[in-house]
LUMZARO-712655 format. One record per residue (C-alpha): residue in three letters; residue number from 1; chain; x, z negated, y negated. Coordinates in nm, 3 decimals, padded with zeros to 5 digits. Each point is the difference from the previous one (the first is absolute). Layout:
REM LUMZARO-712655
R,Ala,NUM,A,X,Z,Y
...
This chain:
REM LUMZARO-712655
R,Met,1,A,-02.041,04.988,03.655
R,Leu,2,A,00.334,-00.018,00.167
R,Gly,3,A,00.288,-00.087,-00.235
R,Asp,4,A,00.197,00.317,00.077
R,Ala,5,A,-00.296,00.226,-00.076
R,Ala,6,A,-00.072,-00.186,-00.324
R,Arg,7,A,00.362,00.043,-00.110
R,Arg,8,A,-00.008,00.369,00.083
R,Leu,9,A,-00.320,00.049,-00.199
R,Met,10,A,00.148,-00.181,-00.300
R,Thr,11,A,00.309,00.222,00.023
R,Ile,12,A,-00.225,00.309,-00.013
R,Leu,13,A,-00.183,-00.135,-00.306
R,Thr,14,A,00.326,-00.096,-00.170
R,Glu,15,A,00.135,00.352,00.049
R,Leu,16,A,-00.316,00.147,-00.148
R,Arg,17,A,00.018,-00.238,-00.298
R,Arg,18,A,00.350,00.128,-00.078
R,Leu,19,A,-00.149,00.326,-00.120
R,Pro,20,A,-00.012,-00.017,-00.380
R,Ala,21,A,-00.366,00.103,-00.027
R,Val,22,A,-00.131,-00.249,00.258
R,Ile,23,A,-00.163,-00.308,-00.149
R,Gly,24,A,-00.090,-00.166,00.329
R,Ala,25,A,-00.099,00.057,00.361
R,Thr,26,A,-00.225,-00.174,00.250
R,Ile,27,A,-00.070,00.038,00.370
R,Ala,28,A,-00.353,-00.093,00.104
R,Arg,29,A,-00.208,00.012,00.312
R,Arg,30,A,-00.279,00.254,-00.011
R,Asp,31,A,-00.250,-00.286,-00.028
R,Gly,32,A,00.166,-00.111,-00.325
R,Leu,33,A,00.215,-00.291,00.112
R,Leu,34,A,00.349,-00.019,-00.144
R,Ile,35,A,00.296,00.058,00.232
R,Ala,36,A,00.296,00.018,-00.242
R,His,37,A,00.062,00.067,-00.367
R,Ala,38,A,00.258,00.060,-00.269
R,Val,39,A,-00.195,-00.010,-00.325
R,Pro,40,A,00.058,-00.153,-00.344
R,Lys,41,A,-00.137,-00.350,-00.060
R,Thr,42,A,-00.265,00.150,-00.229
R,Met,43,A,-00.166,00.169,00.300
R,Asp,44,A,-00.204,-00.172,00.271
R,Pro,45,A,00.111,00.153,00.333
R,Lys,46,A,-00.306,-00.131,00.186
R,Lys,47,A,-00.237,00.170,-00.244
R,Ile,48,A,00.205,00.320,00.014
R,Ala,49,A,-00.019,-00.002,00.380
R,Ala,50,A,-00.377,-00.056,00.003
R,Met,51,A,-00.077,00.262,-00.265
R,Ala,52,A,00.230,00.260,00.154
R,Ala,53,A,-00.165,-00.049,00.340
R,Ala,54,A,-00.340,00.060,-00.158
R,Ile,55,A,00.126,00.317,-00.172
R,Val,56,A,00.160,00.128,00.320
R,Gly,57,A,-00.308,-00.078,00.208
R,Thr,58,A,-00.225,00.188,-00.242
R,Ser,59,A,00.248,00.288,-00.023
R,Glu,60,A,00.021,00.027,00.379
R,Met,61,A,-00.381,00.019,00.024
R,Ala,62,A,-00.012,00.264,-00.274
R,Val,63,A,00.266,00.212,00.172
R,Ile,64,A,-00.194,-00.009,00.326
R,Glu,65,A,-00.332,00.076,-00.171
R,Met,66,A,00.148,00.298,-00.183
R,Gly,67,A,00.176,00.130,00.310
R,Leu,68,A,00.343,-00.009,-00.164
R,Gly,69,A,00.198,-00.117,00.302
R,Ser,70,A,00.169,-00.337,00.013
R,Phe,71,A,00.078,-00.236,-00.288
R,Asn,72,A,00.354,-00.013,-00.141
R,Ser,73,A,-00.016,-00.185,-00.332
R,Ser,74,A,-00.205,-00.084,-00.308
R,Ile,75,A,00.143,00.001,-00.349
R,Val,76,A,-00.159,-00.200,-00.280
R,Asp,77,A,00.127,00.140,-00.331
R,Thr,78,A,-00.011,-00.213,-00.317
R,His,79,A,00.144,00.017,-00.350
R,Val,80,A,00.276,-00.243,00.105
R,Gly,81,A,00.087,00.126,00.346
R,Lys,82,A,-00.124,00.086,00.346
R,Met,83,A,-00.092,-00.190,00.315
R,Ile,84,A,00.071,00.195,00.317
R,Ala,85,A,-00.168,-00.133,00.316
R,Thr,86,A,00.140,00.164,00.312
R,Gly,87,A,-00.087,-00.057,00.364
R,Ala,88,A,00.294,-00.154,00.187
R,Gly,89,A,-00.090,00.033,00.365
R,Glu,90,A,-00.319,-00.114,00.168
R,Glu,91,A,-00.018,-00.344,-00.155
R,Ala,92,A,00.165,00.002,-00.341
R,Ile,93,A,00.002,00.142,-00.352
R,Leu,94,A,00.294,00.032,-00.236
R,Val,95,A,-00.104,-00.051,-00.362
R,Thr,96,A,00.253,00.120,-00.257
R,Met,97,A,-00.045,-00.055,-00.374
R,Val,98,A,00.200,00.241,-00.216
R,Arg,99,A,00.053,00.080,-00.367
R,Asn,100,A,-00.148,00.320,-00.142
R,Glu,101,A,00.343,00.155,-00.055
R,Ala,102,A,00.069,-00.005,00.374
R,Asn,103,A,00.121,00.322,00.159
R,Met,104,A,-00.292,00.017,00.244
R,Gly,105,A,00.170,00.246,00.236
R,Leu,106,A,00.301,-00.223,00.057
R,Leu,107,A,-00.214,-00.312,00.001
R,Leu,108,A,-00.236,00.134,00.265
R,Leu,109,A,00.297,00.090,00.220
R,Ser,110,A,00.118,-00.362,-00.025
R,Val,111,A,-00.351,-00.128,00.071
R,Asp,112,A,-00.026,00.223,00.308
R,Lys,113,A,00.334,-00.134,00.127
R,Ala,114,A,-00.115,-00.359,-00.061
R,Val,115,A,-00.333,00.063,00.173
R,Ala,116,A,00.176,00.134,00.311
R,Ser,117,A,00.230,-00.304,00.006
R,Ile,118,A,-00.290,-00.244,-00.047
R,Ala,119,A,-00.200,00.163,00.280
R,Glu,120,A,00.303,-00.026,00.230
R,Val,121,A,00.056,-00.369,-00.081
R,Leu,122,A,-00.366,-00.089,00.047
R,Lys,123,A,-00.029,00.196,00.324
R,Gly,124,A,00.216,-00.262,00.170
R,Ala,125,A,-00.129,-00.305,-00.189
R,Glu,126,A,-00.328,-00.183,-00.001
R,Val,127,A,-00.169,00.047,-00.337
R,Pro,128,A,-00.111,-00.343,-00.129
R,Ala,129,A,-00.372,-00.078,00.015
């Protein structure tokens, strides 16, 4: 990926990580390959990217099968926190890991803003193979 696009993506992830409830964030291709990440050392960003792509792919198929329109996001809810996988344009997914005490309304507004920015950056850049 071009250096400028990579820097812009990292800036988007850094801004998202500044939210108190955000544990980490990853940008992945829809086939599961990692594009960029800002996660704690205890998390494997490549595994997160691959698993989120599988969840999104299955969710997209389910949405189509049920006639519910187009896919926006999937939320995996656990006793520790949530993983939100959101489509970010044609080729990417934003994966955001958050604590349970997160204000989901405000958080989802920030995720939507990040998704729009990621889609814009990737529109002009070649997504790595």
